[in-house]
N, C-alpha and C positions, 0 to 999 in steps of 0.2 A: 590476493584476497578479495568479496566481493561480500557489500552486505546488502540484503533485503530486509528492506523494511514494509510490516503489513499490518491492518489496522482497517477501521472501519472510515470513512469519507470524515475529513474536520480531526481524524489522528494528529494530525502534523505531520505525516510524512514525507509532503511535500519541504515543508519548511527544515524537519529536524533533516532531512537528507541534505538538503542544500548545506545548510552547515557543518554536516556531516563531510562531505563531498572537500566543501571548501578547506574544513581542519586536515584532513587526512590528503589533502591535496589529490584527490582523487576525483572522476568523472561521476556526473551525476546522470543518471538514466530515468526520465519520466516516461512511463508505461504510458500513460494516459496520450500525451503527448504525441507520443506514436501512432497511437491507434490517430487519431482527429488531425496529423497529416496524413496518413494514410488512406481515411476515407474521405478527408474534405469535409467533414462537418463534427459540431459539437457535440458528445458525450449523450448528450438529452435527447438530441436528435437522430440520433441510430438507435437509439433505444426505439424511440418515438416511429421509426419508418421502419425499425426492422426486427424490433425486439430485444430482452434481453439476451437472448442465447444468440443473436447477432456480436456484442459487446464480448460476452463471453468467447467466442470463438475469437474474433479481432485481438483480443487481448492474449489468449493463450496460443496466436500463432506470434505477435507482437515476440514474445517470452520465448517460445523456442526457435525463435528467429535472431537471439542476443547471439547463441553461440554458446563460448569458451570466451569469455571475460577477464581479467582482472584489472586489480585497483578502481572498481565501478561501485556507486550505491546507485543501487536499484530500486524506484519507486512503482511499484505496479497500484493500480487501482484496487478497491476495497475487496470487489468481489472475485478477484485471482485464486480464492479459496476455494470458488466451486469449480474448477479445473483443473483433477489431479495428475494433468500433466505436465502444466504448466508448475503448480506446485513441486511436481519430481524434480524436472530439471531448475528450479531455482534453488533447491534442498542441493543439488549437483555441485551448481557453481559459486555457491554464497552462504555465508550464516544466515540465516532468518532469524529478526528479532520484532517482537509481538508489542507496537507502540499502544497501551493499553489503558483508553481513555475513558472516562466515568462518561455516562450517558447523557449526563447532564450535560458535558464539556462538548459532546460530538451535536445537543441538537441548540447550543448557543452557538458554536461555529457553525456551523451549515442550517441556518433558521427556514433557508427555502427549499429546503431538501428535495423538493419533488422536480427541481428544475435543475439538479445536481448531475445527474447523469446517473443516478443508483440504481444499481439492477434490482430487481424484488419488488419495488417502492408501487408497482400497482397493484398489487393484488395480498402485501403487510404492509402495517406500521413501520415507521423507521424503530420504533423498540423492539416489535417483533423478528425484524431482520438484525438488531443487534444483537439480541438473543441467539437467535439461529448460528450465527458470525462470532460469535465468542467462541464457541465449541469448538470450529474450524480452525480459529484463528490460533487456540492453545495447542492442536493436534502436529501443527505445520512449524510451530515456533521452536527455535532452538534454545532462544533467550526471550523474554516478555519484561516489560518495564510500564509498570504500574504508574501512571500520568497524574501525580499528584498537584490540583488547583492550576494556577498561574504560574509555570513552572518555567523559568529562562531557558530558550532555545538552546544556547551552549551549554547549559549543565543539564538537558538532556542528549544532548550530542557528546558529551565526555561521558555520562553514564552508559551510552551504544557502547562506545570504545573500550572503558574497562569493560563490560560482557563479554564484548566480542576477541579482544585483545589480551584481556585478562591484568594489561595496564597498558601504558603507553605502546603505539605501535611501532 
C-alpha cells in the first residue's frame, strides 16, 4: 500500500511524509524534487519562466510516471488537485490523506509565499487559493486529518497510520 499526502504548501506534507516513511520503512517520494531534478530549476523559477500551467503539467507527468508502486509515501505539490489525471492515478495507487492545516498555520509556516513556487499566486491571494483548494482537497481525499496547533510530527504520523491501516500496519 502507498499513502499520498495532499494539502497546501506549509501543511507538513514533506515533514510528516518523511516521518511516516521512516516509521513504516517505506520509500519517501517528493514530487516537487522530481520536478526540480527534471527541469533543473526551482519551482518558482519554473513558474516565472513558463507559467503555472507548466508546473501543473510537469507535476502531472511526474505522477503519471510513478507507475505502480508499493510501500511508498508520496508528497505531491499543493497544486496536484488541479490535474484530474494525476489525482485519478494517485487514487488508483494509494490512499489519499488530506492534511487540513488552518490558514493561520499556513501563513506562519510560509511567510514568503510568493517565492515558494505556489501555483495561482499571480492572480489570487494566498487566502483565496486556500479557500479554492480546500474544496478540491476534500473532494479527492480518502481521509482527512485536522491539524491542531503545533502538534507533534510523530503523533500526526501515527494518526495517518491509524486512518490508513485501521490500527498498526
